[in-house]
VOBA-1610 file (N, C-alpha, C; in pm, whole numbers, padded with zeros to 5 digits, always signed):
BEGIN
Unk+03193-00549+01917Unk+03080-00533+02007Unk+03032-00670+02058Unk+02994-00676+02182Unk+02952-00799+02241Unk+02817-00846+02183Unk+02800-00975+02161Unk+02675-01032+02113Unk+02624-01134+02215Unk+02498-01113+02260Unk+02435-01207+02352Unk+02370-01318+02273Unk+02386-01440+02319Unk+02336-01557+02247Unk+02237-01636+02331Unk+02129-01682+02266Unk+02031-01768+02332Unk+02002-01886+02241Unk+01983-02004+02299Unk+01952-02122+02220Unk+01809-02168+02241Unk+01725-02080+02300Unk+01584-02109+02322Unk+01501-02032+02220Unk+01395-02094+02167Unk+01310-02025+02070Unk+01230-01913+02135Unk+01206-01925+02267Unk+01129-01824+02338Unk+01172-01815+02483Unk+01192-01693+02531Unk+01221-01671+02672Unk+01152-01541+02714Unk+01085-01547+02830Unk+01008-01432+02878Unk+01040-01409+03025Unk+01075-01286+03061Unk+01108-01258+03199Unk+01096-01109+03231Unk+01088-01079+03358Unk+01084-00941+03407Unk+01220-00909+03471Unk+01267-00785+03451Unk+01393-00742+03508Unk+01376-00603+03564Unk+01401-00584+03692Unk+01385-00453+03756Unk+01523-00402+03799Unk+01560-00283+03754Unk+01696-00233+03777Unk+01697-00085+03811Unk+01793-00049+03896Unk+01824+00092+03922Unk+01932+00141+03827Unk+02014+00047+03781Unk+02123+00081+03691Unk+02138-00029+03587Unk+02159+00009+03461Unk+02176-00089+03353Unk+02312-00155+03365Unk+02314-00286+03371Unk+02435-00358+03407Unk+02510-00419+03288Unk+02461-00393+03165Unk+02513-00463+03050Unk+02574-00367+02949Unk+02676-00407+02876Unk+02735-00319+02774Unk+02646-00308+02652Unk+02673-00212+02566Unk+02602-00206+02438Unk+02627-00337+02363Unk+02521-00398+02310Unk+02536-00532+02256Unk+02434-00560+02146Unk+02457-00669+02072Unk+02362-00724+01975Unk+02319-00862+02024Unk+02225-00926+01950Unk+02179-01059+01988Unk+02180-01152+01867Unk+02155-01279+01893Unk+02129-01373+01782Unk+01980-01403+01775Unk+01897-01317+01835Unk+01752-01338+01842Unk+01681-01201+01834Unk+01549-01205+01821Unk+01467-01085+01825Unk+01432-01058+01972Unk+01412-00932+02004Unk+01383-00894+02142Unk+01271-00791+02148Unk+01164-00827+02216Unk+01050-00737+02243Unk+01068-00686+02386Unk+01066-00554+02403Unk+01088-00493+02535Unk+00970-00404+02569Unk+00909-00427+02684Unk+00801-00343+02733Unk+00844-00276+02861Unk+00827-00144+02871Unk+00862-00067+02989Unk+00743-00068+03084Unk+00750-00153+03187Unk+00639-00166+03279Unk+00628-00043+03369Unk+00742+00009+03412Unk+00746+00135+03488Unk+00888+00188+03481Unk+00901+00319+03511Unk+01035+00379+03510Unk+01059+00469+03390Unk+01178+00530+03386Unk+01211+00620+03277Unk+01361+00627+03261Unk+01402+00676+03144Unk+01544+00690+03114Unk+01566+00706+02966Unk+01678+00657+02916Unk+01711+00667+02775Unk+01744+00529+02719Unk+01707+00509+02592Unk+01738+00385+02521Unk+01828+00420+02404Unk+01951+00373+02407Unk+02044+00394+02297Unk+02029+00278+02200Unk+01973+00306+02083Unk+01941+00202+01985Unk+02002+00240+01850Unk+02102+00160+01807Unk+02171+00186+01680Unk+02223+00330+01672Unk+02294+00370+01779Unk+02357+00502+01787Unk+02257+00616+01794Unk+02130+00585+01817Unk+02026+00689+01832Unk+01967+00679+01972Unk+01954+00793+02039Unk+01906+00796+02176Unk+01758+00834+02181Unk+01677+00751+02249Unk+01536+00780+02271Unk+01510+00790+02421Unk+01423+00883+02461Unk+01373+00880+02598Unk+01273+00764+02607Unk+01270+00695+02720Unk+01166+00594+02739Unk+01091+00622+02867Unk+00967+00573+02871Unk+00882+00593+02988Unk+00786+00474+02999Unk+00708+00471+03103Unk+00612+00364+03127Unk+00522+00342+03006Unk+00509+00216+02965Unk+00423+00181+02854Unk+00488+00177+02719Unk+00613+00222+02707Unk+00681+00221+02578Unk+00718+00080+02536Unk+00722+00059+02406Unk+00752-00072+02348Unk+00862-00061+02245Unk+00957-00152+02250Unk+01065-00157+02152Unk+01073-00299+02095Unk+01102-00310+01968Unk+01119-00442+01904Unk+01251-00440+01828Unk+01344-00523+01872Unk+01479-00524+01816Unk+01503-00645+01730Unk+01577-00627+01621Unk+01621-00734+01535Unk+01761-00778+01575Unk+01805-00893+01528Unk+01941-00938+01567Unk+02051-00840+01533Unk+02036-00765+01424Unk+02141-00671+01384Unk+02138-00539+01460Unk+02035-00520+01541Unk+02027-00395+01619Unk+02118-00401+01742Unk+02185-00291+01773Unk+02267-00281+01894Unk+02199-00183+01989Unk+02208-00210+02120Unk+02138-00121+02211Unk+02192-00134+02354Unk+02152-00035+02435Unk+02176-00036+02580Unk+02080+00066+02639Unk+02069+00067+02772Unk+01979+00162+02839Unk+02058+00249+02936Unk+02011+00371+02957Unk+02056+00458+03064Unk+01934+00481+03156Unk+01937+00424+03274Unk+01821+00428+03363Unk+01829+00554+03450Unk+01724+00634+03447Unk+01715+00753+03532Unk+01625+00727+03652Unk+01518+00652+03633Unk+01426+00614+03741Unk+01411+00462+03742Unk+01417+00402+03862Unk+01405+00257+03872Unk+01308+00200+03770Unk+01355+00107+03690Unk+01278+00060+03574Unk+01250-00088+03582Unk+01126-00124+03552Unk+01086-00264+03540Unk+01066-00293+03391Unk+01148-00382+03336Unk+01140-00424+03197Unk+01071-00561+03189Unk+00990-00582+03086Unk+00946-00717+03052Unk+01009-00750+02916Unk+01085-00858+02909Unk+01154-00899+02788Unk+01088-01025+02730Unk+01068-01024+02598Unk+01033-01146+02524Unk+01144-01164+02419Unk+01223-01268+02437Unk+01330-01298+02342Unk+01285-01418+02260Unk+01296-01408+02125Unk+01245-01516+02041Unk+01326-01527+01911Unk+01322-01645+01852Unk+01395-01672+01729Unk+01296-01713+01618Unk+01350-01727+01496Unk+01266-01770+01383Unk+01200-01906+01410Unk+01263-01987+01494Unk+01205-02119+01524Unk+01066-02107+01585Unk+01043-02001+01659Unk+00912-01978+01719Unk+00807-01955+01610Unk+00846-01888+01501Unk+00751-01864+01392Unk+00703-01998+01335Unk+00799-02091+01317Unk+00764-02221+01263Unk+00665-02293+01355Unk+00692-02284+01485Unk+00603-02347+01583Unk+00466-02280+01581Unk+00465-02147+01573Unk+00338-02074+01571Unk+00259-02102+01445Unk+00327-02117+01332Unk+00260-02135+01204Unk+00184-02267+01198Unk+00221-02362+01280Unk+00154-02492+01280Unk+00008-02477+01325Unk-00022-02364+01388Unk-00159-02343+01436Unk-00253-02291+01332Unk-00206-02263+01208Unk-00293-02213+01102Unk-00278-02063+01080Unk-00356-02010+00987Unk-00353-01869+00948Unk-00212-01827+00916Unk-00143-01907+00840Unk-00003-01887+00811Unk+00025-01754+00743Unk-00050-01727+00636Unk-00021-01607+00555Unk-00036-01479+00635Unk-00144-01468+00713Unk-00169-01347+00791Unk-00061-01326+00898Unk-00030-01434+00968Unk+00072-01427+01072Unk+00206-01385+01015Unk+00246-01446+00901Unk+00373-01414+00840Unk+00378-01269+00795Unk+00267-01216+00744Unk+00264-01079+00698Unk+00280-00981+00815Unk+00216-01012+00927Unk+00228-00926+01047Unk+00372-00925+01097Unk+00431-01044+01107Unk+00569-01054+01153Unk+00664-00981+01059Unk+00640-01000+00928Unk+00728-00937+00828Unk+00724-00785+00841Unk+00604-00730+00855Unk+00592-00584+00867Unk+00664-00533+00989Unk+00643-00598+01101Unk+00703-00554+01227Unk+00855-00566+01225Unk+00907-00679+01177Unk+01050-00702+01186Unk+01127-00629+01080Unk+01059-00578+00976Unk+01128-00497+00877Unk+01136-00353+00921Unk+01054-00314+01017Unk+01054-00175+01060Unk+01184-00139+01131Unk+01255-00037+01083Unk+01377+00002+01152Unk+01346+00072+01282Unk+01374+00008+01393Unk+01335+00058+01524Unk+01388+00198+01553Unk+01508+00225+01504Unk+01572+00350+01538Unk+01508+00470+01471Unk+01410+00449+01383Unk+01342+00560+01322Unk+01222+00605+01406Unk+01149+00510+01462Unk+01023+00543+01527Unk+01029+00542+01680Unk+01129+00479+01741Unk+01130+00466+01885Unk+01020+00369+01930Unk+00938+00410+02029Unk+00833+00320+02076Unk+00734+00287+01965Unk+00688+00163+01960Unk+00592+00120+01858Unk+00449+00143+01902Unk+00428+00176+02030Unk+00293+00196+02081Unk+00281+00338+02139Unk+00182+00412+02090Unk+00157+00547+02143Unk+00019+00560+02209Unk-00075+00475+02168Unk-00209+00482+02224Unk-00210+00429+02369Unk-00261+00508+02460Unk-00257+00472+02603Unk-00338+00345+02633Unk-00454+00330+02567Unk-00536+00212+02590Unk-00464+00084+02544Unk-00399+00095+02428Unk-00322-00019+02377Unk-00208-00056+02473Unk-00145+00044+02531Unk-00037+00019+02627Unk-00089-00062+02745Unk-00207-00025+02794Unk-00267-00097+02907Unk-00301-00241+02871Unk-00357-00260+02752Unk-00394-00393+02707Unk-00272-00483+02691Unk-00166-00428+02633Unk-00046-00507+02615Unk+00019-00540+02750Unk+00014-00446+02840Unk+00067-00471+02975Unk-00008-00587+03040Unk-00142-00588+03024Unk-00222-00696+03083Unk-00188-00832+03019Unk-00174-00834+02888Unk-00138-00957+02819Unk-00003-01009+02865Unk+00090-00916+02885Unk+00226-00957+02925Unk+00228-01015+03068Unk+00140-00965+03154Unk+00132-01019+03290Unk+00089-01166+03284Unk-00011-01194+03200Unk-00058-01332+03186Unk+00050-01419+03120Unk+00118-01360+03021Unk+00222-01433+02949Unk+00336-01474+03043Unk+00375-01384+03131Unk+00480-01416+03230Unk+00440-01535+03318Unk+00314-01536+03360Unk+00266-01646+03446Unk+00261-01777+03370Unk+00202-01774+03250Unk+00188-01897+03171Unk+00322-01954+03130Unk+00420-01865+03103Unk+00551-01913+03058Unk+00622-01992+03167Unk+00587-01963+03294Unk+00652-02032+03405Unk+00585-02168+03437Unk+00471-02195+03374Unk+00399-02319+03402Unk+00449-02433+03313Unk+00424-02554+03358Unk+00460-02672+03279Unk+00338-02765+03260Unk+00219-02716+03292Unk+00100-02804+03284Unk+00050-02811+03140Unk-00051-02896+03120Unk-00104-02923+02988Unk-00149-02794+02920Unk-00115-02780+02792Unk-00156-02671+02706Unk-00092-02536+02740Unk+00003-02534+02836Unk+00066-02407+02871Unk+00141-02348+02750Unk+00211-02438+02676Unk+00286-02388+02561Unk+00194-02329+02455Unk+00078-02395+02434Unk-00016-02344+02336Unk-00071-02208+02379Unk-00099-02194+02508Unk-00149-02065+02560Unk-00043-01957+02541Unk+00084-01991+02570Unk+00193-01895+02554Unk+00204-01848+02409Unk+00195-01944+02315Unk+00205-01908+02174Unk+00091-01817+02130Unk-00030-01845+02178Unk-00145-01761+02141Unk-00131-01621+02202Unk-00086-01613+02326Unk-00068-01484+02390Unk+00043-01403+02319Unk+00150-01472+02285Unk+00257-01407+02210Unk+00203-01351+02077Unk+00123-01432+02008Unk+00061-01386+01883Unk-00028-01265+01906Unk-00104-01266+02013Unk-00193-01153+02042Unk-00115-01026+02068Unk-00005-01037+02140Unk+00080-00919+02167Unk+00133-00862+02036Unk+00188-00948+01948Unk+00244-00903+01823Unk+00139-00841+01733Unk+00018-00899+01731Unk-00089-00844+01646Unk-00134-00709+01698Unk-00137-00693+01830Unk-00176-00561+01886Unk-00073-00456+01852Unk+00055-00494+01858Unk+00162-00400+01822Unk+00149-00362+01675Unk+00126-00462+01588Unk+00112-00436+01444Unk-00007-00345+01419Unk-00120-00369+01485Unk-00239-00287+01465Unk-00215-00145+01512Unk-00158-00130+01630Unk-00134+00003+01684Unk-00034+00080+01599Unk+00070+00010+01553Unk+00173+00072+01471Unk+00113+00120+01339Unk+00022+00042+01281Unk-00039+00077+01153Unk-00139+00192+01169Unk-00226+00185+01269Unk-00328+00288+01285Unk-00264+00421+01325Unk-00150+00418+01393Unk-00084+00544+01432Unk-00035+00617+01309Unk-00008+00544+01200Unk+00042+00605+01078Unk-00069+00655+00989Unk-00191+00603+01006Unk-00299+00637+00916Unk-00416+00704+00988Unk-00402+00728+01119Unk-00510+00791+01193Unk-00625+00697+01214Unk-00743+00753+01247Unk-00859+00669+01273Unk-00921+00613+01146Unk-00894+00678+01030Unk-00951+00632+00904Unk-00860+00526+00843Unk-00870+00405+00891Unk-00784+00297+00842Unk-00837+00243+00710Unk-00748+00205+00619Unk-00793+00134+00499Unk-00850-00003+00540Unk-00915-00070+00444Unk-00961-00206+00471Unk-00842-00296+00493Unk-00864-00420+00546Unk-00754-00510+00577Unk-00668-00537+00455Unk-00733-00562+00338Unk-00656-00595+00217Unk-00570-00477+00175Unk-00631-00360+00174Unk-00557-00241+00134Unk-00448-00208+00234Unk-00478-00226+00362Unk-00380-00198+00465Unk-00260-00291+00455Unk-00287-00418+00426Unk-00177-00514+00411Unk-00085-00470+00297Unk-00143-00435+00182Unk-00065-00397+00066Unk+00012-00266+00093Unk-00058-00171+00151Unk+00007-00043+00183Unk+00121-00062+00280Unk+00100-00144+00383Unk+00206-00168+00481Unk+00327-00242+00421Unk+00300-00329+00324Unk+00412-00393+00256Unk+00498-00289+00186Unk+00434-00197+00116Unk+00505-00093+00042Unk+00580+00000+00139Unk+00509+00049+00241Unk+00572+00143+00332Unk+00675+00074+00421Unk+00651-00052+00454Unk+00752-00126+00530Unk+00880-00140+00449Unk+00864-00162+00318Unk+00983-00171+00231Unk+01057-00038+00226Unk+00982+00072+00212Unk+01048+00203+00206Unk+01117+00240+00335Unk+01056+00201+00448Unk+01123+00229+00576Unk+01249+00147+00590Unk+01242+00023+00542Unk+01360-00065+00554Unk+01474-00018+00467Unk+01443+00034+00348Unk+01548+00068+00250Unk+01555+00218+00220Unk+01503+00302+00310Unk+01494+00445+00284Unk+01631+00509+00258Unk+01737+00447+00305Unk+01871+00506+00287Unk+01944+00446+00168Unk+01877+00363+00091Unk+01938+00301-00027Unk+01875+00365-00152Unk+01947+00458-00216Unk+01894+00537-00326Unk+01847+00450-00442Unk+01919+00345-00473Unk+01881+00260-00586Unk+01751+00186-00557Unk+01737+00130-00438Unk+01615+00057-00403Unk+01495+00150-00388Unk+01521+00280-00364Unk+01415+00376-00347Unk+01370+00441-00478Unk+01428+00404-00589Unk+01379+00454-00718Unk+01238+00402-00739Unk+01146+00495-00776Unk+01005+00460-00786Unk+00982+00344-00879Unk+01054+00342-00993Unk+01033+00233-01089Unk+01075+00097-01031Unk+01175+00095-00943Unk+01218-00030-00882Unk+01117-00078-00778Unk+01064+00015-00699Unk+00962-00020-00600Unk+00836-00071-00671Unk+00797+00000-00778Unk+00678-00038-00851Unk+00692-00178-00910Unk+00810-00208-00968Unk+00832-00341-01026Unk+00824-00448-00919Unk+00878-00421-00802Unk+00876-00520-00694Unk+00735-00555-00651Unk+00644-00456-00654Unk+00505-00478-00611Unk+00409-00493-00729Unk+00465-00520-00847Unk+00386-00548-00968Unk+00288-00434-00998Unk+00336-00313-00990Unk+00255-00195-01024Unk+00335-00108-01122Unk+00266-00019-01191Unk+00337+00079-01273Unk+00385+00191-01182Unk+00491+00262-01221Unk+00540+00375-01139Unk+00432+00479-01110Unk+00347+00506-01210Unk+00241+00604-01192Unk+00137+00554-01096Unk+00099+00425-01108Unk-00010+00373-01023Unk+00035+00358-00876Unk+00160+00318-00852Unk+00202+00300-00713Unk+00200+00432-00638Unk+00234+00543-00710Unk+00229+00675-00649Unk+00087+00713-00614Unk-00005+00684-00709Unk-00146+00714-00685Unk-00202+00627-00571Unk-00164+00500-00569Unk-00213+00405-00469Unk-00172+00446-00328Unk-00044+00478-00310Unk+00006+00518-00176Unk-00060+00646-00131Unk-00071+00743-00224Unk-00133+00872-00188Unk-00282+00853-00151Unk-00351+00767-00225Unk-00494+00746-00199Unk-00517+00683-00063Unk-00435+00583-00025Unk-00463+00507+00099Unk-00390+00560+00221Unk-00295+00649+00202Unk-00225+00706+00320Unk-00237+00856+00330Unk-00277+00919+00220Unk-00289+01063+00220Unk-00160+01136+00191Unk-00051+01060+00175Unk+00081+01118+00154Unk+00150+01042+00041Unk+00221+01111-00045Unk+00288+01044-00156Unk+00402+00956-00108Unk+00441+00860-00190Unk+00548+00769-00152Unk+00679+00846-00136Unk+00699+00950-00218Unk+00821+01033-00203Unk+00823+01102-00067Unk+00707+01148-00024Unk+00698+01215+00105Unk+00725+01119+00220Unk+00675+00995+00207Unk+00703+00894+00309Unk+00855+00873+00324Unk+00925+00866+00212Unk+01068+00843+00217Unk+01141+00962+00281Unk+01103+01083+00241Unk+01166+01204+00297Unk+01140+01214+00447Unk+01014+01191+00487Unk+00979+01204+00629Unk+01053+01101+00713Unk+01072+00979+00657Unk+01146+00877+00730Unk+01290+00925+00753Unk+01351+00983+00650Unk+01488+01031+00661Unk+01497+01148+00761Unk+01399+01237+00757Unk+01405+01353+00846Unk+01380+01314+00992Unk+01298+01212+01012Unk+01278+01164+01149Unk+01406+01106+01204Unk+01477+01031+01120Unk+01606+00978+01160Unk+01707+01090+01183Unk+01700+01194+01100Unk+01789+01310+01114Unk+01769+01378+01248Unk+01642+01395+01291Unk+01613+01459+01420Unk+01682+01385+01533Unk+01675+01253+01532Unk+01734+01174+01637Unk+01887+01189+01637Unk+01946+01187+01518Unk+02091+01201+01508Unk+02135+01339+01552Unk+02057+01441+01520Unk+02090+01578+01563Unk+02080+01592+01714Unk+01978+01531+01774Unk+01961+01536+01919Unk+02078+01471+01990Unk+02125+01361+01935Unk+02236+01287+01999Unk+02363+01368+02004Unk+02387+01448+01900Unk+02507+01531+01899Unk+02634+01453+01874Unk+02623+01329+01827Unk+02741+01246+01803Unk+02795+01259+01662Unk+02718+01323+01573Unk+02760+01335+01433Unk+02746+01481+01389Unk+02836+01525+01302Unk+02822+01658+01245Unk+02730+01653+01123Unk+02701+01770+01065Unk+02605+01779+00956Unk+02650+01697+00835Unk+02779+01703+00801Unk+02830+01626+00688Unk+02809+01476+00708Unk+02837+01430+00829Unk+02822+01287+00861Unk+02677+01242+00853Unk+02587+01328+00903Unk+02444+01295+00902Unk+02394+01292+00757Unk+02435+01389+00675Unk+02393+01392+00536Unk+02437+01264+00465Unk+02560+01221+00488Unk+02611+01097+00422Unk+02536+00976+00475Unk+02512+00971+00607Unk+02447+00857+00671Unk+02305+00839+00618Unk+02238+00949+00587Unk+02097+00941+00545Unk+02082+00942+00393Unk+02192+00938+00320Unk+02185+00924+00174Unk+02158+01051+00097Unk+02179+01169+00156Unk+02166+01292+00082Unk+02292+01316-00005Unk+02276+01395-00110Unk+02388+01417-00203Unk+02507+01477-00130Unk+02481+01578-00047Unk+02584+01642+00032Unk+02517+01722+00145Unk+02597+01792+00226Unk+02543+01867+00339Unk+02449+01979+00292Unk+02482+02041+00177Unk+02398+02149+00124Unk+02259+02097+00088Unk+02256+01981+00022Unk+02129+01918-00015Unk+02047+01884+00110Unk+02113+01827+00210Unk+02048+01794+00336Unk+01989+01919+00403Unk+02070+02026+00410Unk+02025+02151+00469Unk+01903+02206+00400Unk+01904+02202+00266Unk+01794+02255+00186Unk+01664+02179+00212Unk+01672+02045+00207Unk+01552+01962+00229Unk+01503+01977+00372Unk+01594+01975+00468Unk+01555+01984+00609Unk+01484+02117+00636Unk+01541+02225+00585Unk+01482+02358+00610Unk+01346+02372+00541Unk+01332+02308+00423Unk+01207+02317+00350Unk+01093+02255+00430Unk+01119+02142+00492Unk+01013+02067+00562Unk+01002+02105+00710Unk+01113+02142+00771Unk+01113+02169+00914Unk+01103+02318+00948Unk+01123+02403+00846Unk+01119+02549+00865Unk+01228+02601+00958Unk+01332+02520+00973Unk+01448+02559+01053Unk+01565+02480+00998Unk+01686+02534+01009Unk+01802+02463+00962Unk+01842+02353+01059Unk+01916+02253+01015Unk+01962+02149+01107Unk+02038+02207+01225Unk+02124+02307+01200Unk+02200+02368+01310Unk+02108+02443+01404Unk+02001+02502+01351Unk+01902+02568+01435Unk+01828+02472+01522Unk+01800+02351+01470Unk+01733+02246+01548Unk+01821+02200+01663Unk+01952+02197+01641Unk+02046+02148+01741Unk+02061+02245+01857Unk+02034+02376+01835Unk+02054+02476+01939Unk+01950+02461+02049Unk+01990+02467+02178Unk+01890+02459+02288Unk+01798+02579+02288Unk+01673+02558+02330Unk+01577+02667+02338Unk+01608+02759+02456
//
């Protein structure tokens, strides 16, 4: 698979296309993509998502992707590397910034699709990106500092929106939210690794007892840690079923179920329909 390479810590630009001109590819950098207008499909790690105006995607270097454009689309791209984090950290608030970045970049994009669902947040991020595009093209005094601050504001808004969408309007306090997001970020990152998903191993990693971590996650999210893991797998299963590129046995193996029978049983229990029933058109 082709890999696109950049040697700049930060690059920001707008691209308007009627047809996607690039092959499915990976990068040596992180890529933030905002859909300014248009619609179509985003193929991300073998999973197909519909995209529309206001949608946001955040890709890691190991992610592969391409687009299928149905309606003329204007993309805003922010491409950045770890070097930018070092530059940004020099401005202070190191721990908070690193935690936000860690949570976002550990999130497997192919599970959730767009990171922003709130319409007001979409408008605010769009406005920030317009200013960011202008400032990035300038070379006057303090332009770089302004760009870094705007980039930080965009990432913090994405982190906030992504967190509140998972917990509704009743958000935990900042300290509790940070801890909860660390735990849930870890489970989303390793949901398909049975050994890492053992409750005692997760508890040890976060310096909690197995009993307490279950109580903690349930208290602050309303859902048990086991349910978070299952729901993450089932969300990924829905996307794989929609794509039609894998059969039931392949999906069961890909998502870490014991076998197709186990996958069918769990899927039907939570979805009230069998995986094959979900695949059938209405």
